[in-house]
PDBQT receptor file of N, H, CA, C and O in Angstrom, charges set to zero:
ATOM      1  N   MET A   1      69.025  44.738  49.851  1.00  0.00    +0.000 N 
ATOM      2  CA  MET A   1      68.368  44.731  48.587  1.00  0.00    +0.000 C 
ATOM      3  C   MET A   1      69.296  44.201  47.567  1.00  0.00    +0.000 C 
ATOM      4  O   MET A   1      70.512  44.371  47.656  1.00  0.00    +0.000 OA
ATOM      5  N   ILE A   2      68.730  43.559  46.595  1.00  0.00    +0.000 N 
ATOM      6  H   ILE A   2      67.742  43.422  46.522  1.00  0.00    +0.000 HD
ATOM      7  CA  ILE A   2      69.586  42.892  45.510  1.00  0.00    +0.000 C 
ATOM      8  C   ILE A   2      68.860  43.280  44.163  1.00  0.00    +0.000 C 
ATOM      9  O   ILE A   2      67.652  43.121  43.986  1.00  0.00    +0.000 OA
ATOM     10  N   LYS A   3      69.731  43.807  43.232  1.00  0.00    +0.000 N 
ATOM     11  H   LYS A   3      70.712  43.936  43.376  1.00  0.00    +0.000 HD
ATOM     12  CA  LYS A   3      69.270  44.175  41.877  1.00  0.00    +0.000 C 
ATOM     13  C   LYS A   3      69.595  43.015  40.994  1.00  0.00    +0.000 C 
ATOM     14  O   LYS A   3      70.711  42.496  41.003  1.00  0.00    +0.000 OA
ATOM     15  N   VAL A   4      68.582  42.595  40.205  1.00  0.00    +0.000 N 
ATOM     16  H   VAL A   4      67.675  43.017  40.198  1.00  0.00    +0.000 HD
ATOM     17  CA  VAL A   4      68.769  41.494  39.263  1.00  0.00    +0.000 C 
ATOM     18  C   VAL A   4      68.426  41.998  37.842  1.00  0.00    +0.000 C 
ATOM     19  O   VAL A   4      67.409  42.659  37.628  1.00  0.00    +0.000 OA
ATOM     20  N   THR A   5      69.316  41.661  36.876  1.00  0.00    +0.000 N 
ATOM     21  H   THR A   5      70.142  41.125  37.049  1.00  0.00    +0.000 HD
ATOM     22  CA  THR A   5      69.142  42.125  35.539  1.00  0.00    +0.000 C 
ATOM     23  C   THR A   5      69.248  40.833  34.588  1.00  0.00    +0.000 C 
ATOM     24  O   THR A   5      70.161  40.015  34.694  1.00  0.00    +0.000 OA
ATOM     25  N   LEU A   6      68.280  40.751  33.712  1.00  0.00    +0.000 N 
ATOM     26  H   LEU A   6      67.538  41.416  33.626  1.00  0.00    +0.000 HD
ATOM     27  CA  LEU A   6      68.268  39.588  32.711  1.00  0.00    +0.000 C 
ATOM     28  C   LEU A   6      69.308  39.929  31.665  1.00  0.00    +0.000 C 
ATOM     29  O   LEU A   6      69.217  40.957  30.993  1.00  0.00    +0.000 OA
ATOM     30  N   ILE A   7      70.335  39.024  31.529  1.00  0.00    +0.000 N 
ATOM     31  H   ILE A   7      70.408  38.189  32.075  1.00  0.00    +0.000 HD
ATOM     32  CA  ILE A   7      71.338  39.307  30.456  1.00  0.00    +0.000 C 
ATOM     33  C   ILE A   7      71.381  38.283  29.387  1.00  0.00    +0.000 C 
ATOM     34  O   ILE A   7      72.107  38.461  28.409  1.00  0.00    +0.000 OA
ATOM     35  N   LYS A   8      70.645  37.215  29.510  1.00  0.00    +0.000 N 
ATOM     36  H   LYS A   8      70.055  37.070  30.304  1.00  0.00    +0.000 HD
ATOM     37  CA  LYS A   8      70.587  36.160  28.418  1.00  0.00    +0.000 C 
ATOM     38  C   LYS A   8      69.180  35.791  28.184  1.00  0.00    +0.000 C 
ATOM     39  O   LYS A   8      68.358  35.919  29.091  1.00  0.00    +0.000 OA
ATOM     40  N   SER A   9      68.857  35.345  27.035  1.00  0.00    +0.000 N 
ATOM     41  H   SER A   9      69.526  35.241  26.298  1.00  0.00    +0.000 HD
ATOM     42  CA  SER A   9      67.507  34.850  26.610  1.00  0.00    +0.000 C 
ATOM     43  C   SER A   9      67.212  33.519  27.345  1.00  0.00    +0.000 C 
ATOM     44  O   SER A   9      68.080  32.681  27.589  1.00  0.00    +0.000 OA
ATOM     45  N   PHE A  10      65.933  33.407  27.667  1.00  0.00    +0.000 N 
ATOM     46  H   PHE A  10      65.227  34.088  27.469  1.00  0.00    +0.000 HD
ATOM     47  CA  PHE A  10      65.464  32.141  28.294  1.00  0.00    +0.000 C 
ATOM     48  C   PHE A  10      64.552  31.471  27.447  1.00  0.00    +0.000 C 
ATOM     49  O   PHE A  10      63.868  30.590  27.968  1.00  0.00    +0.000 OA
ATOM     50  N   SER A  11      64.388  31.741  26.103  1.00  0.00    +0.000 N 
ATOM     51  H   SER A  11      64.943  32.457  25.679  1.00  0.00    +0.000 HD
ATOM     52  CA  SER A  11      63.446  31.160  25.247  1.00  0.00    +0.000 C 
ATOM     53  C   SER A  11      63.738  29.655  24.966  1.00  0.00    +0.000 C 
ATOM     54  O   SER A  11      62.816  28.884  24.699  1.00  0.00    +0.000 OA
ATOM     55  N   ASN A  12      64.967  29.273  25.027  1.00  0.00    +0.000 N 
ATOM     56  H   ASN A  12      65.716  29.899  25.243  1.00  0.00    +0.000 HD
ATOM     57  CA  ASN A  12      65.246  27.810  24.760  1.00  0.00    +0.000 C 
ATOM     58  C   ASN A  12      65.431  27.025  26.050  1.00  0.00    +0.000 C 
ATOM     59  O   ASN A  12      66.054  25.964  26.005  1.00  0.00    +0.000 OA
ATOM     60  N   GLU A  13      64.925  27.483  27.213  1.00  0.00    +0.000 N 
ATOM     61  H   GLU A  13      64.420  28.345  27.249  1.00  0.00    +0.000 HD
ATOM     62  CA  GLU A  13      65.085  26.867  28.459  1.00  0.00    +0.000 C 
ATOM     63  C   GLU A  13      63.833  26.000  28.729  1.00  0.00    +0.000 C 
ATOM     64  O   GLU A  13      62.825  26.022  28.023  1.00  0.00    +0.000 OA
ATOM     65  N   THR A  14      64.008  25.236  29.825  1.00  0.00    +0.000 N 
ATOM     66  H   THR A  14      64.827  25.218  30.398  1.00  0.00    +0.000 HD
ATOM     67  CA  THR A  14      62.879  24.342  30.243  1.00  0.00    +0.000 C 
ATOM     68  C   THR A  14      61.669  25.216  30.766  1.00  0.00    +0.000 C 
ATOM     69  O   THR A  14      61.816  26.415  31.005  1.00  0.00    +0.000 OA
ATOM     70  N   LYS A  15      60.516  24.583  30.924  1.00  0.00    +0.000 N 
ATOM     71  H   LYS A  15      60.396  23.609  30.729  1.00  0.00    +0.000 HD
ATOM     72  CA  LYS A  15      59.396  25.314  31.463  1.00  0.00    +0.000 C 
ATOM     73  C   LYS A  15      59.588  25.827  32.798  1.00  0.00    +0.000 C 
ATOM     74  O   LYS A  15      59.090  26.902  33.134  1.00  0.00    +0.000 OA
ATOM     75  N   THR A  16      60.341  25.057  33.644  1.00  0.00    +0.000 N 
ATOM     76  H   THR A  16      60.745  24.184  33.371  1.00  0.00    +0.000 HD
ATOM     77  CA  THR A  16      60.498  25.569  35.038  1.00  0.00    +0.000 C 
ATOM     78  C   THR A  16      61.422  26.771  35.122  1.00  0.00    +0.000 C 
ATOM     79  O   THR A  16      61.248  27.657  35.959  1.00  0.00    +0.000 OA
ATOM     80  N   VAL A  17      62.452  26.780  34.196  1.00  0.00    +0.000 N 
ATOM     81  H   VAL A  17      62.594  26.060  33.517  1.00  0.00    +0.000 HD
ATOM     82  CA  VAL A  17      63.300  27.940  34.192  1.00  0.00    +0.000 C 
ATOM     83  C   VAL A  17      62.648  29.169  33.709  1.00  0.00    +0.000 C 
ATOM     84  O   VAL A  17      62.870  30.263  34.228  1.00  0.00    +0.000 OA
ATOM     85  N   LYS A  18      61.758  28.975  32.610  1.00  0.00    +0.000 N 
ATOM     86  H   LYS A  18      61.578  28.086  32.188  1.00  0.00    +0.000 HD
ATOM     87  CA  LYS A  18      60.962  30.088  32.065  1.00  0.00    +0.000 C 
ATOM     88  C   LYS A  18      60.012  30.621  33.147  1.00  0.00    +0.000 C 
ATOM     89  O   LYS A  18      59.859  31.829  33.327  1.00  0.00    +0.000 OA
ATOM     90  N   ALA A  19      59.379  29.673  33.862  1.00  0.00    +0.000 N 
ATOM     91  H   ALA A  19      59.504  28.691  33.715  1.00  0.00    +0.000 HD
ATOM     92  CA  ALA A  19      58.451  30.101  34.944  1.00  0.00    +0.000 C 
ATOM     93  C   ALA A  19      59.149  30.902  36.066  1.00  0.00    +0.000 C 
ATOM     94  O   ALA A  19      58.614  31.868  36.610  1.00  0.00    +0.000 OA
ATOM     95  N   THR A  20      60.362  30.446  36.372  1.00  0.00    +0.000 N 
ATOM     96  H   THR A  20      60.797  29.661  35.929  1.00  0.00    +0.000 HD
ATOM     97  CA  THR A  20      61.106  31.154  37.459  1.00  0.00    +0.000 C 
ATOM     98  C   THR A  20      61.471  32.532  37.027  1.00  0.00    +0.000 C 
ATOM     99  O   THR A  20      61.347  33.482  37.800  1.00  0.00    +0.000 OA
ATOM    100  N   VAL A  21      61.906  32.662  35.846  1.00  0.00    +0.000 N 
ATOM    101  H   VAL A  21      62.008  31.891  35.218  1.00  0.00    +0.000 HD
ATOM    102  CA  VAL A  21      62.325  34.019  35.279  1.00  0.00    +0.000 C 
ATOM    103  C   VAL A  21      61.115  34.920  35.315  1.00  0.00    +0.000 C 
ATOM    104  O   VAL A  21      61.132  36.046  35.812  1.00  0.00    +0.000 OA
ATOM    105  N   GLU A  22      60.057  34.351  34.753  1.00  0.00    +0.000 N 
ATOM    106  H   GLU A  22      60.043  33.437  34.349  1.00  0.00    +0.000 HD
ATOM    107  CA  GLU A  22      58.791  35.245  34.702  1.00  0.00    +0.000 C 
ATOM    108  C   GLU A  22      58.278  35.561  36.149  1.00  0.00    +0.000 C 
ATOM    109  O   GLU A  22      57.754  36.651  36.376  1.00  0.00    +0.000 OA
ATOM    110  N   ALA A  23      58.422  34.642  37.101  1.00  0.00    +0.000 N 
ATOM    111  H   ALA A  23      58.848  33.756  36.916  1.00  0.00    +0.000 HD
ATOM    112  CA  ALA A  23      58.019  34.977  38.422  1.00  0.00    +0.000 C 
ATOM    113  C   ALA A  23      58.840  35.966  39.046  1.00  0.00    +0.000 C 
ATOM    114  O   ALA A  23      58.370  36.626  39.973  1.00  0.00    +0.000 OA
ATOM    115  N   LEU A  24      60.055  36.156  38.635  1.00  0.00    +0.000 N 
ATOM    116  H   LEU A  24      60.437  35.620  37.882  1.00  0.00    +0.000 HD
ATOM    117  CA  LEU A  24      60.861  37.295  39.130  1.00  0.00    +0.000 C 
ATOM    118  C   LEU A  24      60.491  38.632  38.449  1.00  0.00    +0.000 C 
ATOM    119  O   LEU A  24      60.991  39.696  38.815  1.00  0.00    +0.000 OA
ATOM    120  N   GLY A  25      59.591  38.535  37.438  1.00  0.00    +0.000 N 
ATOM    121  H   GLY A  25      59.185  37.671  37.141  1.00  0.00    +0.000 HD
ATOM    122  CA  GLY A  25      59.135  39.756  36.753  1.00  0.00    +0.000 C 
ATOM    123  C   GLY A  25      59.960  40.217  35.608  1.00  0.00    +0.000 C 
ATOM    124  O   GLY A  25      59.820  41.346  35.137  1.00  0.00    +0.000 OA
ATOM    125  N   LEU A  26      60.818  39.357  35.156  1.00  0.00    +0.000 N 
ATOM    126  H   LEU A  26      60.932  38.440  35.538  1.00  0.00    +0.000 HD
ATOM    127  CA  LEU A  26      61.663  39.739  34.031  1.00  0.00    +0.000 C 
ATOM    128  C   LEU A  26      61.137  39.196  32.700  1.00  0.00    +0.000 C 
ATOM    129  O   LEU A  26      60.887  38.000  32.549  1.00  0.00    +0.000 OA
ATOM    130  N   ARG A  27      60.984  40.072  31.785  1.00  0.00    +0.000 N 
ATOM    131  H   ARG A  27      61.187  41.043  31.907  1.00  0.00    +0.000 HD
ATOM    132  CA  ARG A  27      60.465  39.636  30.498  1.00  0.00    +0.000 C 
ATOM    133  C   ARG A  27      61.346  39.870  29.304  1.00  0.00    +0.000 C 
ATOM    134  O   ARG A  27      61.295  39.126  28.325  1.00  0.00    +0.000 OA
ATOM    135  N   LYS A  28      62.181  40.935  29.387  1.00  0.00    +0.000 N 
ATOM    136  H   LYS A  28      62.222  41.539  30.182  1.00  0.00    +0.000 HD
ATOM    137  CA  LYS A  28      63.085  41.325  28.285  1.00  0.00    +0.000 C 
ATOM    138  C   LYS A  28      64.522  41.304  28.744  1.00  0.00    +0.000 C 
ATOM    139  O   LYS A  28      64.786  41.438  29.939  1.00  0.00    +0.000 OA
ATOM    140  N   ILE A  29      65.426  41.147  27.861  1.00  0.00    +0.000 N 
ATOM    141  H   ILE A  29      65.212  41.039  26.890  1.00  0.00    +0.000 HD
ATOM    142  CA  ILE A  29      66.937  41.183  28.126  1.00  0.00    +0.000 C 
ATOM    143  C   ILE A  29      67.165  42.610  28.480  1.00  0.00    +0.000 C 
ATOM    144  O   ILE A  29      66.670  43.490  27.777  1.00  0.00    +0.000 OA
ATOM    145  N   GLY A  30      67.891  42.898  29.539  1.00  0.00    +0.000 N 
ATOM    146  H   GLY A  30      68.293  42.183  30.110  1.00  0.00    +0.000 HD
ATOM    147  CA  GLY A  30      68.225  44.268  30.027  1.00  0.00    +0.000 C 
ATOM    148  C   GLY A  30      67.281  44.731  31.056  1.00  0.00    +0.000 C 
ATOM    149  O   GLY A  30      67.549  45.749  31.695  1.00  0.00    +0.000 OA
ATOM    150  N   GLN A  31      66.186  44.064  31.273  1.00  0.00    +0.000 N 
ATOM    151  H   GLN A  31      65.968  43.238  30.755  1.00  0.00    +0.000 HD
ATOM    152  CA  GLN A  31      65.287  44.554  32.322  1.00  0.00    +0.000 C 
ATOM    153  C   GLN A  31      65.731  44.186  33.682  1.00  0.00    +0.000 C 
ATOM    154  O   GLN A  31      66.210  43.079  33.929  1.00  0.00    +0.000 OA
ATOM    155  N   SER A  32      65.565  45.148  34.595  1.00  0.00    +0.000 N 
ATOM    156  H   SER A  32      65.175  46.047  34.395  1.00  0.00    +0.000 HD
ATOM    157  CA  SER A  32      66.079  44.946  35.990  1.00  0.00    +0.000 C 
ATOM    158  C   SER A  32      64.937  45.019  36.923  1.00  0.00    +0.000 C 
ATOM    159  O   SER A  32      63.898  45.598  36.604  1.00  0.00    +0.000 OA
ATOM    160  N   LYS A  33      65.108  44.428  38.107  1.00  0.00    +0.000 N 
ATOM    161  H   LYS A  33      65.951  43.958  38.366  1.00  0.00    +0.000 HD
ATOM    162  CA  LYS A  33      64.198  44.469  39.187  1.00  0.00    +0.000 C 
ATOM    163  C   LYS A  33      65.015  44.430  40.448  1.00  0.00    +0.000 C 
ATOM    164  O   LYS A  33      66.108  43.865  40.481  1.00  0.00    +0.000 OA
ATOM    165  N   THR A  34      64.455  45.062  41.534  1.00  0.00    +0.000 N 
ATOM    166  H   THR A  34      63.567  45.521  41.508  1.00  0.00    +0.000 HD
ATOM    167  CA  THR A  34      65.102  45.069  42.904  1.00  0.00    +0.000 C 
ATOM    168  C   THR A  34      64.230  44.305  43.864  1.00  0.00    +0.000 C 
ATOM    169  O   THR A  34      63.011  44.470  43.894  1.00  0.00    +0.000 OA
ATOM    170  N   PHE A  35      64.897  43.435  44.678  1.00  0.00    +0.000 N 
ATOM    171  H   PHE A  35      65.888  43.301  44.654  1.00  0.00    +0.000 HD
ATOM    172  CA  PHE A  35      64.188  42.503  45.510  1.00  0.00    +0.000 C 
ATOM    173  C   PHE A  35      64.768  42.598  46.903  1.00  0.00    +0.000 C 
ATOM    174  O   PHE A  35      65.955  42.891  47.047  1.00  0.00    +0.000 OA
ATOM    175  N   GLU A  36      63.972  42.360  47.940  1.00  0.00    +0.000 N 
ATOM    176  H   GLU A  36      63.008  42.122  47.823  1.00  0.00    +0.000 HD
ATOM    177  CA  GLU A  36      64.456  42.068  49.302  1.00  0.00    +0.000 C 
ATOM    178  C   GLU A  36      65.158  40.737  49.279  1.00  0.00    +0.000 C 
ATOM    179  O   GLU A  36      64.775  39.854  48.511  1.00  0.00    +0.000 OA
ATOM    180  N   GLU A  37      66.191  40.562  50.110  1.00  0.00    +0.000 N 
ATOM    181  H   GLU A  37      66.502  41.279  50.734  1.00  0.00    +0.000 HD
ATOM    182  CA  GLU A  37      66.923  39.297  50.154  1.00  0.00    +0.000 C 
ATOM    183  C   GLU A  37      66.298  38.265  51.058  1.00  0.00    +0.000 C 
ATOM    184  O   GLU A  37      66.761  38.005  52.169  1.00  0.00    +0.000 OA
ATOM    185  N   THR A  38      65.192  37.666  50.529  1.00  0.00    +0.000 N 
ATOM    186  H   THR A  38      64.815  37.877  49.627  1.00  0.00    +0.000 HD
ATOM    187  CA  THR A  38      64.506  36.719  51.297  1.00  0.00    +0.000 C 
ATOM    188  C   THR A  38      64.907  35.263  50.736  1.00  0.00    +0.000 C 
ATOM    189  O   THR A  38      65.292  35.138  49.573  1.00  0.00    +0.000 OA
ATOM    190  N   PRO A  39      64.806  34.242  51.557  1.00  0.00    +0.000 N 
ATOM    191  CA  PRO A  39      65.244  32.917  51.103  1.00  0.00    +0.000 C 
ATOM    192  C   PRO A  39      64.576  32.475  49.809  1.00  0.00    +0.000 C 
ATOM    193  O   PRO A  39      65.210  31.818  48.983  1.00  0.00    +0.000 OA
ATOM    194  N   ALA A  40      63.243  32.841  49.608  1.00  0.00    +0.000 N 
ATOM    195  H   ALA A  40      62.727  33.374  50.279  1.00  0.00    +0.000 HD
ATOM    196  CA  ALA A  40      62.611  32.460  48.390  1.00  0.00    +0.000 C 
ATOM    197  C   ALA A  40      63.164  33.129  47.206  1.00  0.00    +0.000 C 
ATOM    198  O   ALA A  40      63.372  32.489  46.175  1.00  0.00    +0.000 OA
ATOM    199  N   VAL A  41      63.407  34.351  47.298  1.00  0.00    +0.000 N 
ATOM    200  H   VAL A  41      63.238  34.871  48.135  1.00  0.00    +0.000 HD
ATOM    201  CA  VAL A  41      64.015  35.155  46.076  1.00  0.00    +0.000 C 
ATOM    202  C   VAL A  41      65.472  34.655  45.854  1.00  0.00    +0.000 C 
ATOM    203  O   VAL A  41      65.868  34.471  44.703  1.00  0.00    +0.000 OA
ATOM    204  N   LEU A  42      66.249  34.438  46.885  1.00  0.00    +0.000 N 
ATOM    205  H   LEU A  42      65.927  34.588  47.820  1.00  0.00    +0.000 HD
ATOM    206  CA  LEU A  42      67.572  33.977  46.685  1.00  0.00    +0.000 C 
ATOM    207  C   LEU A  42      67.601  32.598  46.019  1.00  0.00    +0.000 C 
ATOM    208  O   LEU A  42      68.491  32.311  45.219  1.00  0.00    +0.000 OA
ATOM    209  N   GLY A  43      66.580  31.710  46.365  1.00  0.00    +0.000 N 
ATOM    210  H   GLY A  43      65.857  31.943  47.015  1.00  0.00    +0.000 HD
ATOM    211  CA  GLY A  43      66.546  30.404  45.683  1.00  0.00    +0.000 C 
ATOM    212  C   GLY A  43      66.237  30.542  44.257  1.00  0.00    +0.000 C 
ATOM    213  O   GLY A  43      66.796  29.808  43.443  1.00  0.00    +0.000 OA
ATOM    214  N   GLN A  44      65.355  31.462  43.883  1.00  0.00    +0.000 N 
ATOM    215  H   GLN A  44      64.900  32.059  44.545  1.00  0.00    +0.000 HD
ATOM    216  CA  GLN A  44      64.948  31.633  42.475  1.00  0.00    +0.000 C 
ATOM    217  C   GLN A  44      66.224  32.187  41.760  1.00  0.00    +0.000 C 
ATOM    218  O   GLN A  44      66.550  31.696  40.679  1.00  0.00    +0.000 OA
ATOM    219  N   ILE A  45      66.894  33.107  42.278  1.00  0.00    +0.000 N 
ATOM    220  H   ILE A  45      66.629  33.506  43.156  1.00  0.00    +0.000 HD
ATOM    221  CA  ILE A  45      68.033  33.692  41.644  1.00  0.00    +0.000 C 
ATOM    222  C   ILE A  45      69.167  32.625  41.511  1.00  0.00    +0.000 C 
ATOM    223  O   ILE A  45      69.942  32.652  40.555  1.00  0.00    +0.000 OA
ATOM    224  N   LYS A  46      69.238  31.717  42.466  1.00  0.00    +0.000 N 
ATOM    225  H   LYS A  46      68.609  31.695  43.243  1.00  0.00    +0.000 HD
ATOM    226  CA  LYS A  46      70.321  30.691  42.371  1.00  0.00    +0.000 C 
ATOM    227  C   LYS A  46      69.941  29.711  41.270  1.00  0.00    +0.000 C 
ATOM    228  O   LYS A  46      70.810  29.188  40.572  1.00  0.00    +0.000 OA
ATOM    229  N   LYS A  47      68.628  29.460  41.112  1.00  0.00    +0.000 N 
ATOM    230  H   LYS A  47      67.922  29.885  41.679  1.00  0.00    +0.000 HD
ATOM    231  CA  LYS A  47      68.192  28.504  40.056  1.00  0.00    +0.000 C 
ATOM    232  C   LYS A  47      68.557  29.012  38.633  1.00  0.00    +0.000 C 
ATOM    233  O   LYS A  47      69.021  28.237  37.796  1.00  0.00    +0.000 OA
ATOM    234  N   VAL A  48      68.351  30.253  38.389  1.00  0.00    +0.000 N 
ATOM    235  H   VAL A  48      67.974  30.882  39.069  1.00  0.00    +0.000 HD
ATOM    236  CA  VAL A  48      68.447  30.792  37.095  1.00  0.00    +0.000 C 
ATOM    237  C   VAL A  48      69.576  31.821  37.036  1.00  0.00    +0.000 C 
ATOM    238  O   VAL A  48      69.534  32.725  36.202  1.00  0.00    +0.000 OA
ATOM    239  N   GLY A  49      70.556  31.705  37.882  1.00  0.00    +0.000 N 
ATOM    240  H   GLY A  49      70.590  30.970  38.559  1.00  0.00    +0.000 HD
ATOM    241  CA  GLY A  49      71.700  32.681  37.949  1.00  0.00    +0.000 C 
ATOM    242  C   GLY A  49      72.495  32.843  36.702  1.00  0.00    +0.000 C 
ATOM    243  O   GLY A  49      73.077  33.890  36.418  1.00  0.00    +0.000 OA
ATOM    244  N   TYR A  50      72.501  31.737  35.945  1.00  0.00    +0.000 N 
ATOM    245  H   TYR A  50      72.028  30.886  36.176  1.00  0.00    +0.000 HD
ATOM    246  CA  TYR A  50      73.463  31.819  34.725  1.00  0.00    +0.000 C 
ATOM    247  C   TYR A  50      72.750  32.674  33.638  1.00  0.00    +0.000 C 
ATOM    248  O   TYR A  50      73.362  32.912  32.597  1.00  0.00    +0.000 OA
ATOM    249  N   LEU A  51      71.512  33.141  33.820  1.00  0.00    +0.000 N 
ATOM    250  H   LEU A  51      71.014  32.948  34.666  1.00  0.00    +0.000 HD
ATOM    251  CA  LEU A  51      70.819  34.039  32.918  1.00  0.00    +0.000 C 
ATOM    252  C   LEU A  51      70.835  35.490  33.460  1.00  0.00    +0.000 C 
ATOM    253  O   LEU A  51      70.439  36.411  32.746  1.00  0.00    +0.000 OA
ATOM    254  N   LEU A  52      71.281  35.695  34.690  1.00  0.00    +0.000 N 
ATOM    255  H   LEU A  52      71.602  34.946  35.270  1.00  0.00    +0.000 HD
ATOM    256  CA  LEU A  52      71.142  36.961  35.375  1.00  0.00    +0.000 C 
ATOM    257  C   LEU A  52      72.422  37.558  35.715  1.00  0.00    +0.000 C 
ATOM    258  O   LEU A  52      73.451  36.884  35.762  1.00  0.00    +0.000 OA
ATOM    259  N   LYS A  53      72.383  38.952  35.980  1.00  0.00    +0.000 N 
ATOM    260  H   LYS A  53      71.547  39.499  35.942  1.00  0.00    +0.000 HD
ATOM    261  CA  LYS A  53      73.464  39.629  36.612  1.00  0.00    +0.000 C 
ATOM    262  C   LYS A  53      72.953  40.194  37.911  1.00  0.00    +0.000 C 
ATOM    263  O   LYS A  53      71.929  40.878  37.916  1.00  0.00    +0.000 OA
ATOM    264  N   THR A  54      73.620  39.936  39.005  1.00  0.00    +0.000 N 
ATOM    265  H   THR A  54      74.452  39.380  39.001  1.00  0.00    +0.000 HD
ATOM    266  CA  THR A  54      73.085  40.414  40.336  1.00  0.00    +0.000 C 
ATOM    267  C   THR A  54      74.091  41.397  40.970  1.00  0.00    +0.000 C 
ATOM    268  O   THR A  54      75.309  41.257  40.863  1.00  0.00    +0.000 OA
ATOM    269  N   GLU A  55      73.515  42.361  41.611  1.00  0.00    +0.000 N 
ATOM    270  H   GLU A  55      72.526  42.474  41.698  1.00  0.00    +0.000 HD
ATOM    271  CA  GLU A  55      74.310  43.400  42.291  1.00  0.00    +0.000 C 
ATOM    272  C   GLU A  55      73.613  43.669  43.656  1.00  0.00    +0.000 C 
ATOM    273  O   GLU A  55      72.390  43.768  43.756  1.00  0.00    +0.000 OA
ATOM    274  N   LYS A  56      74.492  43.784  44.716  1.00  0.00    +0.000 N 
ATOM    275  H   LYS A  56      75.485  43.704  44.635  1.00  0.00    +0.000 HD
ATOM    276  CA  LYS A  56      73.998  44.170  46.008  1.00  0.00    +0.000 C 
ATOM    277  C   LYS A  56      73.830  45.727  45.990  1.00  0.00    +0.000 C 
ATOM    278  O   LYS A  56      74.648  46.471  45.451  1.00  0.00    +0.000 OA
ATOM    279  N   GLU A  57      72.716  46.146  46.617  1.00  0.00    +0.000 N 
ATOM    280  H   GLU A  57      72.051  45.541  47.055  1.00  0.00    +0.000 HD
ATOM    281  CA  GLU A  57      72.478  47.578  46.684  1.00  0.00    +0.000 C 
ATOM    282  C   GLU A  57      72.475  47.879  48.179  1.00  0.00    +0.000 C 
ATOM    283  O   GLU A  57      71.820  47.228  48.993  1.00  0.00    +0.000 OA
ATOM    284  N   GLY A  58      73.310  48.981  48.497  1.00  0.00    +0.000 N 
ATOM    285  H   GLY A  58      73.842  49.509  47.836  1.00  0.00    +0.000 HD
ATOM    286  CA  GLY A  58      73.354  49.437  49.815  1.00  0.00    +0.000 C 
ATOM    287  C   GLY A  58      72.201  50.453  50.116  1.00  0.00    +0.000 C 
ATOM    288  O   GLY A  58      71.686  51.072  49.185  1.00  0.00    +0.000 OA
ATOM    289  N   LYS A  59      71.820  50.617  51.324  1.00  0.00    +0.000 N 
ATOM    290  H   LYS A  59      72.239  50.115  52.080  1.00  0.00    +0.000 HD
ATOM    291  CA  LYS A  59      70.745  51.610  51.627  1.00  0.00    +0.000 C 
ATOM    292  C   LYS A  59      71.328  53.050  51.800  1.00  0.00    +0.000 C 
ATOM    293  O   LYS A  59      70.578  53.993  52.054  1.00  0.00    +0.000 OA
TER     294      LYS A  59
């Protein structure tokens, strides 16, 4: 599992970056979500990683 937190605003970003952040379910700064480590999710996180803080969560 990987915990993702939005730490920077994405309002001045391109449409694709905005869509990716919203697809991750993040709307407000400080909001967090937890995801399974699938290739699709990891690709999204890599694309907008400069806006996010990521943490590995153990079981």
